[in-house]
C-alpha positions in Angstrom: -55.2 23.5 -23.6 -53.4 26.5 -21.8 -55.1 28.6 -19.4 -54.2 32.1 -18.8 -55.4 35.2 -17.2 -53.9 39.0 -17.0 -53.9 40.3 -13.7 -53.2 43.6 -12.1 -50.6 43.8 -9.4 -52.2 46.3 -7.0 -50.5 45.4 -3.4 -48.1 48.1 -2.1 -44.9 46.1 -2.6 -45.8 44.0 -5.7 -44.2 40.7 -6.1 -41.1 41.1 -3.8 -39.8 39.1 -1.1 -42.5 37.7 1.2 -45.4 38.1 -1.5 -43.2 36.4 -4.1 -42.5 33.5 -1.7 -46.2 33.1 -0.9 -47.0 33.0 -4.6 -44.3 30.5 -5.5 -45.7 28.3 -2.4 -49.2 28.4 -3.8 -48.0 27.8 -7.5 -46.0 24.9 -6.3 -49.0 23.1 -4.8 -50.4 22.6 -8.3 -48.9 19.8 -10.7 -49.8 22.2 -13.8 -46.7 23.9 -15.6 -47.4 27.6 -14.7 -45.5 30.8 -15.9 -45.8 34.5 -15.2 -45.4 36.7 -18.3 -44.0 40.1 -17.8 -42.6 43.0 -19.8 -41.9 40.3 -22.4 -40.0 37.8 -20.2 -41.4 34.1 -18.9 -40.6 32.6 -15.9 -41.5 29.5 -13.9 -44.3 30.7 -11.3 -42.5 27.9 -8.9 -39.1 29.6 -8.9 -38.6 32.3 -6.3 -35.6 33.5 -8.3 -37.5 33.6 -11.3 -40.4 35.5 -9.8 -38.5 38.1 -8.2 -36.2 38.5 -11.4 -39.1 40.0 -12.9 -39.3 43.0 -10.9 -42.9 43.4 -10.6 -44.0 46.4 -9.0 -47.3 47.9 -7.9 -49.3 48.9 -11.0 -47.6 45.9 -13.2 -49.9 44.1 -15.6 -48.8 40.3 -15.5 -50.1 37.4 -17.2 -50.5 34.0 -15.3 -50.3 31.0 -17.7 -50.6 27.3 -17.1 -50.7 24.1 -18.7 -51.7 20.7 -17.3 -54.3 18.8 -15.5 -55.1 21.3 -12.7 -54.3 24.5 -14.6 -57.8 25.9 -14.4 -57.6 25.9 -10.6 -53.9 27.3 -10.6 -54.8 30.3 -12.8 -57.8 31.0 -10.8 -56.5 30.6 -7.4 -53.0 32.3 -8.4 -55.0 35.4 -10.0 -57.0 35.8 -6.7 -54.1 35.5 -4.5 -52.6 38.6 -6.4 -56.0 40.5 -7.0 -57.3 40.1 -3.5 -55.4 38.6 -1.0 -52.1 40.7 -1.3 -54.2 44.0 -1.3 -56.1 42.9 1.9 -52.6 42.2 3.5 -51.6 46.0 3.1 -54.2 47.0 5.6 
């Protein structure tokens, strides 16, 4: 069964360059098939080019969706990274 969560991007730079790279590295640690859905587009969360192509900026609402054996952990950890870890790095 697919796991999914809607997440608000609140860090200053959104998912560009370094934050996108960190997100992709984290997503790649899981066996689950994980995507980001934003503005009607769906990309592989393990693809740096895919993630950056979405142009996710501060204030964006994204959906993290995952299917597979560790999808629950993948969605929880990736959502926490966006909601808590990235905003803390702004300070």
